C-alpha positions in Angstrom: 156.5 52.9 150.2 157.7 49.4 149.2 161.1 48.6 147.6 159.4 47.6 144.4 157.6 50.9 144.2 160.8 52.8 144.8 162.6 50.9 142.0 159.6 51.4 139.7 159.7 55.2 140.3 163.5 55.3 139.7 163.1 53.3 136.6 160.5 55.7 135.3 162.8 58.7 136.2 165.8 57.0 134.5 163.8 56.3 131.3 162.6 59.9 131.2 166.1 61.3 131.7 167.5 59.0 129.0 164.8 60.1 126.7 165.6 63.8 127.5 169.3 63.1 126.7 168.4 61.5 123.4 166.3 64.5 122.4 169.3 66.7 123.1 171.5 64.4 121.0 168.9 64.6 118.1 168.8 68.4 118.3 172.6 68.7 118.4 173.0 66.5 115.3 170.5 68.7 113.5 172.4 71.8 114.5 175.7 70.1 113.4 174.3 69.3 109.9 172.9 72.8 109.5 176.2 74.3 110.8 178.3 72.5 108.2 176.0 73.5 105.4 175.8 77.1 106.5 179.6 77.3 106.7 180.2 75.7 103.3 177.7 78.0 101.6 178.8 81.2 103.3 175.8 81.9 105.5 177.9 83.5 108.3 174.9 84.7 110.4 173.2 81.4 110.5 176.6 79.6 111.2 177.2 81.9 114.2 173.7 81.0 115.4 174.6 77.3 115.0 177.7 77.8 117.1 175.7 79.5 119.9 173.0 76.8 119.8 175.6 74.1 119.9 177.2 75.6 123.0 173.8 75.7 124.7 173.0 72.1 123.8 176.4 70.9 125.0 175.7 72.5 128.4 172.2 70.9 128.4 173.7 67.5 127.6 176.2 67.8 130.5 173.3 68.6 132.9 171.2 65.6 131.6 174.2 63.3 132.0 174.8 64.4 135.5 171.1 63.9 136.3 171.3 60.3 135.0 174.4 59.7 137.0 172.7 60.9 140.2 169.8 58.5 139.6 172.2 55.6 139.0 174.1 56.3 142.2 171.1 56.7 144.5 170.8 53.9 147.0 172.5 51.3 144.8 169.9 51.5 142.1 170.7 49.3 139.0 174.1 48.4 140.6 174.7 45.6 138.1 174.1 47.8 135.1 175.6 51.0 136.5 179.0 50.6 135.0 177.7 49.8 131.5 175.3 52.7 131.5 178.1 55.0 132.6 180.2 53.8 129.7 177.3 54.5 127.4 177.0 58.0 128.7 180.7 58.5 128.1 180.3 57.5 124.5 177.5 59.9 124.0 179.6 62.6 125.7 182.3 61.9 123.1 179.7 62.5 120.3 178.9 65.9 121.7 182.6 66.7 121.9 183.2 65.7 118.3 180.3 67.7 116.8 181.0 70.8 118.9 184.7 70.7 118.2 184.1 70.2 114.4 182.0 73.3 114.2 184.4 75.3 116.3 187.3 74.2 114.1 185.4 75.4 111.0 185.1 78.8 112.6 188.7 79.0 113.8 190.5 77.5 110.8 188.2 78.7 108.0 189.1 75.9 105.6 188.6 76.8 101.9 186.4 74.0 100.5 186.5 73.8 96.7 183.1 74.4 95.1 183.1 70.9 93.5 183.5 69.3 97.0 180.9 71.2 98.9 178.1 68.8 98.1 180.3 65.9 99.1 181.2 67.5 102.5 177.5 68.2 103.1 176.6 64.5 102.3 179.5 63.3 104.5 178.2 65.3 107.5 174.7 63.9 106.8 175.9 60.3 106.7 178.0 60.7 109.8 175.0 62.4 111.6 172.7 59.6 110.5 175.0 57.0 112.0 174.8 58.9 115.3 171.0 59.5 115.0 170.6 55.7 114.6 171.9 55.2 118.1 168.9 57.1 119.6 166.2 54.5 119.0 168.6 51.7 120.0 169.3 53.5 123.3 165.7 54.0 124.1 164.9 50.4 123.1 167.5 49.1 125.6 165.5 50.6 128.5 162.0 49.7 127.1 162.2 46.8 124.6 165.8 45.3 124.5 164.9 42.8 121.7 164.7 45.8 119.3 168.3 47.0 120.0 170.0 44.8 117.3 167.7 46.0 114.6 168.4 49.7 115.3 172.2 49.3 115.8 172.5 47.6 112.4 171.7 51.0 110.9 174.6 52.6 112.7 177.0 50.2 111.0 175.5 50.8 107.6 175.7 54.6 107.8 179.2 54.4 109.3 180.4 52.3 106.3 178.8 54.8 103.9 180.5 57.7 105.7 183.9 56.1 105.6 183.5 55.3 101.8 182.6 58.9 101.0 185.3 60.3 103.2 187.9 58.1 101.4 186.5 59.2 98.1 186.8 62.9 99.1 190.4 62.4 100.2 191.3 60.4 97.0 189.8 63.2 94.9 191.8 65.9 96.8 195.1 64.1 96.5 194.8 62.6 93.0 192.7 65.0 91.0 193.2 68.5 92.4 196.6 69.5 91.2 195.8 73.2 91.6 195.8 72.8 95.4 198.9 73.2 97.6 199.9 70.2 99.7 199.0 72.2 102.8 195.5 72.8 101.4 195.1 69.1 100.6 196.1 68.2 104.2 193.6 70.7 105.5 190.7 69.2 103.5 191.8 65.7 104.6 191.7 66.8 108.2 188.1 68.1 108.0 186.9 65.0 106.1 188.6 62.8 108.7 187.1 64.6 111.7 183.6 64.5 110.3 184.0 60.8 109.6 185.0 60.4 113.2 181.4 61.2 114.2 180.3 58.0 112.5 183.0 56.0 114.3 181.9 57.4 117.6 178.4 56.2 116.8 179.7 52.7 116.3 181.2 52.8 119.8 177.7 53.6 121.1 176.3 50.7 119.1 179.0 48.3 120.4 178.3 49.3 123.9 174.5 48.8 123.5 175.2 45.4 122.0 177.3 44.4 125.0 174.7 45.7 127.5 171.9 43.9 125.7 173.7 40.5 125.8 174.4 41.0 129.5 170.8 41.8 130.2 169.7 38.6 128.5 172.0 36.4 130.6 
């Protein structure tokens, strides 16, 4: 077997493994959105299922990341890009940590979300998840058609800005218009808005890494 054929096979394996990880990211974000909605509207049974599914997906993601690392470290494959791809994987791992932790914190702390803010919190979780979802086509494009990366990452920045604006609006409403809430309750609501917003910021970190990798690849 020639060197070219070996690298071709490894490239196919890498693309397949990256695609598998992106599928896990997509499924996890769907569970996250459903989990937030189920918590807010009191569907305890479905929320418990969301927590269990998220734990399973987090384990699956760790396995897929390890698989990709093994490919990268086999016989010096992609040695020039290895460090950048590893940093990309770290940023996706951070996304998994955020969405898993957020759902667990809802379960542990049981925040009381005022009825008039429930739709806003659902929308915030959707916008933050959409920012993260937009990293998926960009990541796949880097390994198949790098010229399309910039187009997909632009969506990440758009959804991140929308998530930040809505998060700020929620926090402003809580502190300026909800005099019936205790200060501790206001801080609690701010905490959850901020941590959902953090998902969109983690997505921007992925987009930034993809942009750096694409520029390097073009040199």
